ZAMARGU-4260 file (C-alpha; in steps of 0.2 Angstrom, whole numbers, plus 5000, padded with zeros to 4 digits):
<rodrens>
0) 4613/5147/4694 | 4597/5138/4698 | 4595/5131/4715 | 4597/5112/4717 | 4582/5102/4723
5) 4583/5095/4740 | 4583/5077/4744 | 4566/5079/4752 | 4559/5087/4736 | 4566/5072/4726
10) 4558/5060/4737 | 4542/5069/4737 | 4542/5069/4718 | 4546/5050/4718 | 4532/5047/4730
15) 4520/5055/4718 | 4527/5045/4704 | 4525/5029/4714 | 4507/5033/4718 | 4503/5036/4700
20) 4511/5019/4696 | 4500/5011/4710 | 4485/5018/4702 | 4489/5012/4685 | 4494/4994/4690
25) 4482/4990/4704 | 4467/4988/4693 | 4477/4975/4683 | 4480/4965/4700 | 4498/4971/4704
30) 4502/4974/4722 | 4517/4984/4729 | 4528/4972/4738 | 4543/4983/4741 | 4545/5002/4739
35) 4549/5001/4720 | 4542/4984/4716 | 4525/4979/4710 | 4520/4961/4708 | 4506/4951/4700
40) 4506/4933/4705 | 4499/4919/4695 | 4499/4900/4697 | 4516/4896/4689 | 4523/4914/4686
45) 4523/4931/4693 | 4524/4947/4683 | 4534/4962/4691 | 4538/4980/4688 | 4552/4990/4695
50) 4551/5009/4696 | 4567/5018/4699 | 4575/5035/4697 | 4588/5037/4684 | 4605/5038/4693
55) 4597/5032/4709 | 4614/5026/4715 | 4622/5043/4712 | 4625/5054/4728 | 4622/5070/4719
60) 4604/5077/4719 | 4600/5085/4702 | 4584/5095/4698 | 4580/5083/4683 | 4573/5066/4688
65) 4570/5053/4675 | 4558/5038/4679 | 4563/5021/4673 | 4551/5006/4672 | 4559/4989/4671
70) 4548/4973/4670 | 4549/4955/4669 | 4540/4938/4671 | 4547/4926/4684 | 4544/4908/4682
75) 4541/4902/4700 | 4551/4886/4697 | 4566/4895/4690 | 4583/4892/4698 | 4590/4909/4692
80) 4596/4918/4707 | 4589/4935/4703 | 4574/4943/4695 | 4578/4943/4676 | 4572/4960/4668
85) 4565/4950/4653 | 4551/4962/4649 | 4549/4980/4642 | 4560/4993/4649 | 4557/5012/4646
90) 4575/5015/4640 | 4573/5002/4626 | 4556/5010/4622 | 4563/5027/4621 | 4576/5021/4608
95) 4565/5010/4598 | 4548/5019/4599 | 4555/5037/4596 | 4538/5042/4587 | 4529/5038/4603
100) 4539/5052/4611 | 4538/5046/4629 | 4544/5060/4640 | 4548/5052/4657 | 4558/5066/4666
105) 4554/5082/4674 | 4562/5096/4684 | 4559/5093/4703 | 4563/5111/4708 | 4551/5120/4696
110) 4539/5106/4693 | 4541/5108/4674 | 4536/5093/4665 | 4530/5083/4680 | 4512/5082/4673
115) 4518/5077/4656 | 4529/5063/4664 | 4515/5056/4674 | 4504/5056/4658 | 4517/5048/4648
120) 4520/5035/4661 | 4502/5031/4660 | 4502/5030/4641 | 4518/5018/4642 | 4509/5007/4655
125) 4493/5006/4645 | 4500/5004/4628 | 4516/4994/4630 | 4518/4986/4648 | 4500/4980/4652
130) 4498/4973/4634 | 4514/4964/4635 | 4509/4956/4652 | 4492/4951/4645 | 4501/4943/4629
135) 4510/4932/4641 | 4497/4929/4654 | 4495/4910/4650 | 4510/4898/4652 | 4506/4891/4634
140) 4510/4909/4627 | 4527/4909/4636 | 4531/4892/4630 | 4526/4896/4612 | 4535/4913/4611
145) 4553/4914/4604 | 4566/4914/4618 | 4571/4931/4623 | 4588/4937/4617 | 4596/4948/4632
150) 4606/4958/4619 | 4591/4963/4608 | 4583/4977/4618 | 4564/4980/4617 | 4556/4963/4612
155) 4538/4964/4613 | 4535/4946/4606 | 4547/4937/4618 | 4548/4935/4636 | 4558/4920/4644
160) 4575/4914/4641 | 4576/4896/4635 | 4582/4890/4652 | 4566/4898/4660 | 4555/4891/4647
165) 4562/4874/4651 | 4559/4877/4670 | 4541/4882/4666 | 4538/4866/4655 | 4545/4855/4669
170) 4534/4863/4682 | 4519/4861/4671 | 4522/4843/4668 | 4530/4837/4684 | 4526/4850/4697
175) 4536/4864/4704 | 4550/4862/4716 | 4544/4869/4733 | 4562/4876/4737 | 4563/4885/4720
180) 4545/4892/4722 | 4550/4898/4740 | 4566/4907/4733 | 4556/4915/4719 | 4543/4921/4731
185) 4557/4928/4743 | 4564/4938/4728 | 4547/4945/4724 | 4544/4949/4742 | 4527/4940/4742
190) 4521/4928/4755 | 4518/4910/4750 | 4499/4905/4749 | 4493/4897/4764
</rodrens>
C-alpha cells in the first residue's frame, strides 16, 4: 500500500502551485490579496482568481491533489454579498474543452505529474483565463455582453449577471455608492485607494 502524503508535503506542493500562479498573473497586474485570491483592480470593477485544492474541506489527505481555478469580475458598485464566480472555472473547462486535455492533478508523494500540472495551469491561464479577462476589461464590453446564465457552465462570451450589469450601468451614469465600493473592496481584501 503506498504511503499517504503528509500535510506538510501537500502544503509544500500547493505553495509551489501558488508561486506558479503568482508568476502567471503578476505580469497581467494581478496581486495576491489572500492566500488563495489574486485580484486585478480597475476603476469600476475588479477581476479575481481563486486557486484551491480539490476537496480542500476534506480532512483526509490524499496523494493526488487537483488544482482548481475559479474566476470572476466584481462590479465594485454591486450589492451582491459575496464574490460571484462568474468567470471561467477549470472544472467547466475540463468538461467543455476535452480536446485541450488540461491535466491539473498530480501525485504529491511521488511528484508524478506535477510538472505537467504546472505546464497545463500555465496553458489554461494564457489561453482561457487571461483572454477572458481581456475581453471584459472595459465596462462597455461587460454591458454589451449577454447576461451570464449561472447554470450554463463555461461561458466565454458572458460575464455579469443582469443585476450586476444594471449596477455597473448605474455606477457609470450616476457614480458608485461609496458603501458598496467599500464592501466590495473588503470582499476582495484590497485597500481603498487613498
